[in-house]
C-alpha positions as a printed Julia matrix, in Angstrom:
63×3 Matrix{Float64}:
  0.12    0.31   0.1
  1.13    3.42  -0.81
  1.19    6.03   1.76
  2.78    9.57   1.82
  4.39   10.5    4.97
  5.7    13.79   6.23
  8.68   12.32   8.74
 11.13   14.09  10.34
 14.38   12.94   8.28
 16.65   12.95  11.14
 14.5    11.22  13.22
 14.13    8.25  10.4
 17.97    8.16   9.89
 18.71    7.5   13.21
 15.84    4.78  13.39
 17.64    3.13  10.31
 21.09    3.14  12.23
 20.07    1.78  15.18
 17.97   -0.7   13.71
 20.43   -1.54  10.75
 18.03   -1.33   8.63
 18.86    0.24   5.4
 15.28    1.25   3.84
 13.01    3.77   4.86
 10.16    1.13   4.39
 12.24   -1.61   6.5
 12.64    0.82   9.02
  8.6     1.65   9.16
  7.73   -1.67   8.99
 10.04   -2.94  12.03
  8.55   -0.05  13.79
  4.77   -1.1   13.4
  5.92   -4.79  14.36
  7.22   -3.77  17.38
  4.38   -1.59  18.32
  2.17   -4.49  17.92
  4.54   -6.83  19.91
  4.39   -4.27  23.1
  0.61   -4.02  22.56
  0.21   -7.39  22.9
  2.34   -8.33  25.88
  0.95   -5.5   27.81
 -2.74   -7.26  26.87
 -0.97  -10.63  28.32
  0.27   -8.99  31.38
 -3.54   -8.03  32.56
 -3.68  -12.0   33.13
 -0.58  -12.04  35.5
 -2.15  -13.73  38.47
 -5.54  -14.63  37.04
 -4.89  -17.75  35.31
 -4.26  -21.23  37.6
 -1.19  -22.53  36.48
 -0.8   -25.35  39.24
 -1.14  -28.4   36.53
 -0.14  -31.93  37.1
  2.09  -33.05  33.89
  1.36  -36.79  34.65
 -2.56  -35.92  34.52
 -2.44  -33.98  31.45
 -0.39  -36.61  29.42
 -2.81  -38.96  30.11
 -5.92  -37.38  28.57
């Protein structure tokens, strides 16, 4: 999908160097993927302490 963006050149160049990605498209895709990953991790953290993980592996294997 083609999109026109007005991005700060210095910020984009710094991100490309930090990520060692050589294309503008690549660094934007990496940033979007990282944003989604962090969002999913945040949602998973909401379940901390709410799921009973006390399992007996022998019982599970017998299923």
